[in-house]
C-alpha positions in Angstrom: 77.0 34.6 113.1 73.3 36.2 114.2 72.6 38.8 112.5 72.6 40.5 115.8 76.1 39.7 116.0 76.8 41.1 113.0 75.5 44.3 114.2 76.9 44.8 117.5 80.7 44.1 115.4 79.8 46.6 112.9 78.4 49.3 115.7 82.0 48.6 117.6 83.6 49.0 114.2 81.7 52.5 113.5 81.1 54.3 116.2 84.4 55.7 115.8 83.8 57.3 112.6 80.1 58.6 114.1 82.0 59.8 117.5 84.7 61.4 114.5 81.6 62.8 112.5 79.8 64.0 115.8 83.2 66.2 117.0 84.0 68.1 114.0 79.9 68.6 113.6 80.1 70.4 117.3 84.1 72.0 116.2 82.1 73.9 113.2 79.1 75.7 114.7 80.1 78.9 113.8 79.4 79.9 110.9 82.4 81.8 108.9 81.0 85.1 110.2 81.4 84.3 113.8 84.6 82.9 113.1 86.0 86.1 111.3 84.1 88.6 114.2 86.3 86.3 116.4 89.4 86.2 115.2 89.1 90.1 114.8 87.8 90.4 118.5 91.9 88.5 119.3 93.5 90.8 117.3 92.6 93.5 118.7 93.1 92.6 122.1 96.8 91.8 121.2 96.1 87.9 121.5 97.8 87.2 117.9 98.4 83.6 118.0 94.8 83.1 118.6 94.0 85.2 115.6 96.4 83.5 113.2 94.6 79.9 114.3 91.3 81.3 114.4 91.7 82.5 110.7 93.6 79.9 109.6 90.8 78.1 110.7 88.4 80.5 107.9 91.8 79.1 105.0 91.3 75.3 106.1 87.2 76.0 105.3 87.7 76.5 102.0 86.9 80.2 102.1 89.2 82.9 100.0 88.8 86.1 100.6 91.1 89.4 100.6 90.1 90.3 103.7 91.1 87.3 105.3 94.2 87.5 103.8 94.8 91.0 104.2 94.1 89.8 108.1 95.6 87.3 108.5 99.0 88.7 107.3 99.4 91.5 109.9 98.5 89.5 112.6 101.3 87.3 111.3 103.0 90.8 110.9 102.6 91.7 114.8 103.6 88.6 115.4 106.7 88.8 114.1 106.4 85.6 111.5 107.7 88.5 108.5 107.8 85.7 105.6 103.8 84.8 106.8 103.5 88.3 106.9 104.2 88.6 103.1 102.8 85.8 101.8 99.1 86.7 103.1 99.5 90.6 102.0 100.8 88.8 98.4 97.7 86.6 99.0 94.8 89.5 99.2 96.5 91.8 97.0 96.3 89.1 94.1 92.7 89.2 95.2 92.0 92.6 95.5 95.1 94.5 93.0 93.4 98.0 94.0 93.1 98.1 97.8 95.2 100.7 99.3 96.1 99.3 102.7 96.7 96.1 101.7 99.8 97.6 99.1 100.3 100.4 102.0 101.3 97.4 104.5 102.5 94.6 101.7 105.2 97.8 101.3 105.7 98.0 104.9 106.3 94.7 105.4 109.0 93.9 102.6 111.5 96.9 104.8 112.1 94.7 107.0 113.2 92.0 104.8 117.0 91.2 105.1 117.5 91.1 100.8 117.0 94.0 99.4 116.8 92.8 95.9 117.9 95.4 93.2 116.7 95.4 89.5 116.5 97.5 86.7 113.9 96.8 84.3 113.1 98.7 81.5 110.3 101.5 81.0 108.1 98.6 78.9 108.2 96.1 81.4 107.1 99.1 84.0 104.4 100.3 82.6 103.1 96.4 81.7 103.6 95.1 84.9 102.0 98.1 86.0 99.3 97.9 83.9 98.8 93.7 84.6 98.2 94.6 88.6 95.3 97.2 87.3 93.6 94.2 88.1 92.9 90.2 88.9 92.0 87.2 85.6 88.2 87.9 86.1 88.4 91.5 85.3 90.4 91.3 82.3 88.1 88.9 81.2 85.2 90.5 82.4 86.3 94.1 80.0 87.5 92.0 77.1 84.2 90.3 76.5 82.4 93.7 77.4 84.3 95.1 74.6 83.5 92.2 72.4 80.1 92.0 72.9 79.9 96.5 72.2 82.2 96.2 69.3 80.6 93.3 67.6 77.1 95.3 68.5 78.1 98.3 66.5 79.5 96.6 63.3 75.6 95.0 63.5 74.3 98.6 63.6 77.1 100.0 61.6 76.3 97.9 58.9 72.5 99.0 58.2 73.1 102.9 59.3 76.4 104.4 57.7 76.5 107.4 60.0 79.9 108.3 60.8 79.6 108.9 64.5 79.1 105.8 65.0 81.9 104.1 63.1 84.4 106.5 64.9 82.6 104.5 67.9 82.9 101.5 66.5 86.2 102.5 65.8 87.5 103.1 69.7 85.4 100.0 71.0 88.0 98.4 68.6 90.9 99.1 69.3 90.2 99.1 73.1 89.2 95.3 72.9 92.3 94.8 71.3 94.7 95.7 73.7 92.4 94.7 76.5 92.7 91.2 74.3 96.6 91.3 74.9 97.2 92.4 78.1 94.5 89.9 79.4 96.4 86.9 77.1 99.1 88.3 79.2 97.6 87.7 82.2 95.9 84.8 82.0 99.5 82.9 80.5 101.5 85.0 83.4 99.4 83.7 85.9 99.1 80.4 84.9 102.6 79.9 83.9 104.5 81.6 86.5 104.4 80.5 90.1 105.4 82.8 92.9 106.5 82.0 96.2 107.9 83.3 100.1 110.7 82.4 101.7 108.8 81.3 105.0 112.0 80.0 107.0 114.0 82.5 108.9 117.3 81.7 106.5 117.5 79.6 104.1 120.7 78.2 101.9 120.8 78.5 98.0 122.6 76.1 96.1 123.7 75.2 92.1 122.0 72.1 91.8 119.0 70.2 93.9 120.5 69.2 97.2 123.4 70.2 99.5 126.2 68.3 97.6 125.7 71.2 95.3 128.0 74.6 95.5 126.7 76.6 97.9 125.7 80.2 96.1 124.0 82.3 98.9 122.0 82.7 101.8 118.0 84.0 101.5 115.8 85.1 104.5 112.4 84.9 105.4 110.6 87.6 103.7 112.4 86.8 100.2 109.6 86.8 97.2 111.0 84.1 94.8 109.5 83.1 91.2 109.5 79.3 90.8 111.1 77.8 87.8 111.1 74.2 87.9 110.4 71.0 90.7 112.7 68.6 91.8 111.3 66.0 94.2 111.8 67.8 97.5 113.6 71.0 95.7 112.8 74.1 94.1 114.8 76.2 90.9 113.9 79.2 91.8 115.1 82.7 90.3 114.9 86.8 92.0 113.9 89.6 90.2 117.6 90.8 89.6 118.6 87.3 87.7 120.1 85.9 90.6 118.9 81.9 90.4 119.7 78.6 92.5 117.9 75.6 94.4 116.5 75.8 98.2 114.2 72.9 100.0 110.3 73.0 99.3 109.7 72.9 103.4 111.6 76.5 103.7 109.2 78.7 101.3 105.0 78.6 100.3 103.6 79.6 96.8 101.7 82.2 96.6 
């Protein structure tokens, strides 16, 4: 076999690969800003399906941005995909927990969920949740580190200058550092240990075990927010805020 023959065969084999690469380069010619603006134009014109597709392209490129999630959630809501809307509003809120627009639209979307789950949290859990929902893991970690540095610096100064005002400021910094460390630890533990999800199918039957041969417990509907406790094959064991638990198919929900 001559070198030219080998080259021709390799060319025939690699041609589809090069064509695929070239096509993908053409497809990805729009930069993220252009794609985002394009999605906004689709949304403003009422073409919500095209807006969804365009925003999704940004996510497919690995972009995780609260504004993109928020716009995608709004497009899904206007296109009457309640579960998807709540899913992406929750994703946006996770990145930007103090954004009033995200909170307002998320709470408004929840009004349309068929399942009205009531829970009775005590005062301490409500207070803790309010603090933890104030910021992201990175923000809590940064503030904790900041007050640690402040405490260490003031401690060094106090060692050389034993002035009363410095000791008082040091005491305040130490107390705030310990409080932040406490909540940062809970926030990190919760974010790494808790996996929440949203039901995106119109309705889903929840069973007592991972399969339809088990007892049917209740039916959940689109937009229902759950906490995933266990995974087994294609089934999830989930829990609701009121304490109800059950197994449902993995395909019926999406993780936040």
